[in-house]
DOLO-418706 format. One record per residue (C-alpha): x, y, z; residue in one letter. Coordinates in steps of 0.02 Angstrom, whole numbers, padded with zeros to 5 digits, always signed. Layout:
XYZa ...
//
This chain:
+05528-02179+04641m +05495-02362+04599h +05366-02399+04463t +05246-02538+04511i +05127-02531+04362w +05119-02460+04186k +04965-02434+04081g +04842-02303+04020t +04708-02197+04099v +04564-02158+03981s +04413-02046+03991f +04308-02029+03835g +04427-02033+03687l +04575-01967+03787v +04710-02096+03831n +04851-02055+03951i +05002-02171+03965p +05049-02173+04149v +05159-02254+04280k +05102-02300+04455l +05207-02266+04611h +05168-02303+04794a +05124-02140+04882a +05147-02206+05059t +05269-02322+05148e +05261-02434+05300n +05385-02377+05432k +05341-02504+05566d +05491-02574+05662i +05503-02760+05624s +05550-02870+05772l +05605-03050+05748r +05551-03190+05863q +05700-03273+05950l +05719-03427+06058h +05742-03356+06234k +05873-03487+06281e +05996-03463+06138c +05929-03308+06044h +05917-03403+05879t +05779-03338+05761p +05626-03451+05760i +05600-03535+05592r +05429-03573+05518y +05431-03714+05392d +05299-03763+05264r +05248-03936+05327t +05105-04054+05287c +05030-04122+05450p +04960-04272+05358n +05121-04325+05272c +05226-04264+05419e +05358-04187+05307k +05416-04019+05240e +05334-03971+05076v +05431-03893+04931e +05361-03738+04845k +05326-03832+04683e +05219-03957+04780e +05095-03824+04838i +04931-03788+04748v +04794-03661+04788r +04623-03711+04851g +04461-03627+04905f +04383-03703+05061e +04195-03697+05023y +04150-03800+05178t +04247-03876+05322k +04394-03975+05248n +04319-03974+05072k +04417-03880+04938f +04405-03828+04758v +04580-03834+04683v +04625-03687+04570i +04772-03713+04452e +04897-03572+04420d +04856-03575+04234e +04671-03546+04271e +04713-03397+04382l +04830-03323+04251k +04694-03338+04118e +04571-03236+04223i +04704-03110+04275q +04763-03085+04096q +04586-03049+04037a +04571-02912+04168q +04747-02844+04153a +04729-02809+03967e +04600-02674+04002r +04658-02496+04024s +04609-02395+04177v +04447-02323+04113e +04367-02184+04213i +04187-02240+04233l +04112-02089+04321d +04153-01918+04392f +04091-01878+04567v +04124-01757+04710k +04255-01812+04837l +04143-01773+04986e +04016-01899+04921e +04134-02043+04966i +04144-02090+05149d +04325-02112+05212p +04285-02292+05263i +04300-02340+05079y +04479-02277+05056f +04621-02405+05055d +04793-02361+04981r +04865-02212+04889s +04972-02209+04731y +05050-02070+04630y +05022-02067+04442l +05156-01996+04330s +05147-01977+04140p +05235-02107+04035n +05320-02067+03869e +05211-01952+03764g +05079-01928+03900g +05125-01759+03973s +04996-01654+03880k +04849-01772+03913a +04907-01790+04095y +04905-01600+04115t +04735-01590+04031l +04655-01715+04153l +04738-01632+04303r +04675-01459+04255k +04501-01523+04212a +04485-01609+04381l +04549-01454+04473e +04427-01333+04389e +04277-01449+04396s +04306-01497+04578g +04271-01679+04533k +04364-01843+04551i +04362-01992+04432g +04301-02166+04481v +04391-02307+04390a +04444-02490+04397k +04622-02557+04393i +04708-02726+04406m +04856-02725+04527i +04951-02881+04581r +04819-03006+04528a +04675-02911+04610k +04547-02796+04533e +04524-02633+04627h +04398-02494+04625l +04491-02328+04628a +04472-02140+04623v +04583-02016+04533l +04607-01842+04605r +04732-01701+04611v +04856-01691+04756y +04990-01555+04757q +04998-01538+04568n +05006-01728+04547t +04873-01851+04495l +04840-01968+04642l +04751-02134+04628m +04673-02207+04785e +04607-02384+04787t +04440-02397+04875i +04343-02545+04942h +04199-02620+04845f +04032-02600+04937p +04025-02785+04987d +04197-02768+05070e +04131-02639+05194v +04041-02720+05341r +03870-02654+05387q +03871-02536+05536a +03709-02608+05604d +03800-02773+05635l +03912-02692+05767v +03856-02758+05938p +03805-02655+06091n +03776-02490+06000i +03664-02384+06115p +03501-02310+06053e +03456-02130+06095e +03506-02093+06275e +03441-01954+06384s +03568-01814+06362i +03539-01648+06449s +03555-01484+06357k +03695-01430+06476k +03796-01588+06439e +03779-01564+06252l +03825-01379+06262t +03981-01419+06365t +04036-01555+06242a +04013-01437+06094k +04112-01302+06186m +04256-01423+06212l +04252-01467+06026i +04259-01282+05981d +04409-01255+06096q +04505-01399+06015l +04458-01353+05836t +04604-01302+05723t +04666-01318+05546e +04731-01490+05501f +04921-01492+05500d +04988-01670+05471p +05165-01618+05521e +05113-01597+05704k +05067-01780+05724y +05210-01902+05758k +05221-02089+05786d +05285-02076+05966e +05287-02265+05993y +05402-02292+05843r +05516-02149+05897a +05529-02222+06074d +05563-02396+06005l +05702-02331+05890i +05777-02236+06038d +05773-02393+06146l +05858-02496+06008i +05994-02365+05983e +06028-02355+06171k +06045-02543+06184k +06162-02546+06033q +06273-02408+06102s +06277-02492+06273g +06319-02657+06187e +06165-02740+06260e +06162-02859+06112v +06153-03046+06090v +06224-03159+05956t +06118-03297+05884a +06195-03469+05890k +06217-03563+05728e +06085-03699+05709p +06153-03871+05749k +06175-03983+05601l +06083-04148+05602d +06228-04270+05626t +06121-04422+05660s +06144-04489+05483n +06331-04456+05492v +06343-04547+05659t +06242-04693+05592d +06354-04701+05439l +06513-04698+05543m +06445-04835+05656d +06399-04938+05504a +06571-04913+05426l +06659-04956+05590q +06552-05111+05611e +06590-05162+05433s +06777-05142+05465i +06765-05249+05622e +06668-05384+05529k +06796-05379+05389t +06938-05400+05515k +06851-05547+05597k +06817-05623+05426g +07001-05609+05379k +07056-05688+05543k +06937-05835+05520k +06994-05856+05340s +07178-05851+05391t +07149-05978+05530t +07059-06096+05411k +07200-06083+05283k +07332-06117+05414q +07235-06269+05480t +07212-06336+05304s +07397-06316+05264q +07447-06408+05424k +07332-06552+05380k +07411-06567+05206k +07587-06570+05278k +07542-06703+05406n +07462-06808+05269a 
//
């Protein structure tokens, strides 16, 4: 399993060297955009609309738009300085809380934590302490130039770290439009709804839920491949305008040179005839 981060997890005076691994993976089917006429993949270039030209990677800087068309330019060195200051900190567990106290809306991505060299005993200690206390740890971590709030908990004998949103990243529910106030619901309607919930209530088994859309899409792709319903993209045409211009210029130069030689030869012959006659 690929390691995406190395560091330490600390609580109190205990430090645990750990490695971070992605616990989930994106299995979406990626579809390219093609030109319908020739089936060539559409290309998106980095262009500057003002200069009307393609921009090289080294010509690009970052900027924060604080008002319409007004930017504060941030240099890479300035970003690195801030990131380095944060990255040097270990993952310190700030608090211990109960998992049920955190609403699922806060959860973002999941990562497995494995012990790094010399960290097995401390790793086991934290895992067992979390299991027996029924608590999870709240911590901060810097991943890929972004500081995250995170929780550490036990999942199938492994320490799992889940990044969670900061409070200001979660939009207020009272801003959602058209939410109805209390409506007049009859006792019979409520009883029937609760009965239906009871009938559909079961233990959660994640294995019973499948991505049917992805399965159907894969099946469609495989059928088209086996039936040879495939297309071949045409090679992009090379811009030969400069070559054509160059060839025209060379040909024109040759013609001018030929004409120049003819005129020069004619003048020489005329001059020689005049000398002989004299």
